[in-house]
N, C-alpha and C positions, 0 to 999 in steps of 0.2 A: 956221665955226666953225659947229658943230652943238649944236642945244639939250641940254639936261641930258636925260637918262632919266627918266622919271616912272614912277609902278607901271604894269607892265604888264598888260594885259588879254589875257584870251585868245580867242582867235578860237572860231565854233561848231564850227569842225573838229576843235580843241584839244581842245574841252568834250565830244564825243564820245569822243576816247581818255581823257579824263580816267573818265568812266561805265564804259567800258572794265575800269579797272582796280578797278571796287568786289567786293565779292565774289560770287563765282560762287555760281548758283542750282545747281550738279550738284556737290554734297557727300556723301560717307559719312564715317562714321567706323569705321575699322577696328582690330580685335583679333586678332592674328595666332597670340597664343598661346591664346585660348579661341576660335577660327576662326569671329567673329561679325562680322556687318557692320550697323552701326547706322546708321538714316537723319535719326538727332538726337545732339548732342552726348554724349558719355559717357564719363565719368571712366577715365584710362589707354588709351583708344582712340587714333590715329592719322587725325588729320583728311585727308580726298584732297578735293581740287578739282580738279574739269575744264574747261575751255573750250568745251565742246561736247558734246552731249547724245551722238553718237556714240563719244564716248571712255568718257562716264561708262558707257552702256548696256555697252560691249565691257570694262569693268572688271567690271560688275554679272557678266556671263557668264562671265568668267575665274572670280571669286569662285563662280558657281554650279557650275562645272564641279569645283570642287577641295573642293566640298561645306559652304561655308561656310554658317551661319545668316541667317537677316535679323531684325531686332528695330526 
């Protein structure tokens, strides 16, 4: 017979995974109607989050090429 399972504690490796699910530091808010990219929350703008700096910069480059304004 096995002992009843108690509360499960996460291992240090699992804690690292949990920390990765925190909000990304690479975020922008976009209004495609007004063609504006914001680096802080704006009402009516859509939030875009990126998991890597490279994807974040590629997105900004794309919006720059499409002549979006930044605020």
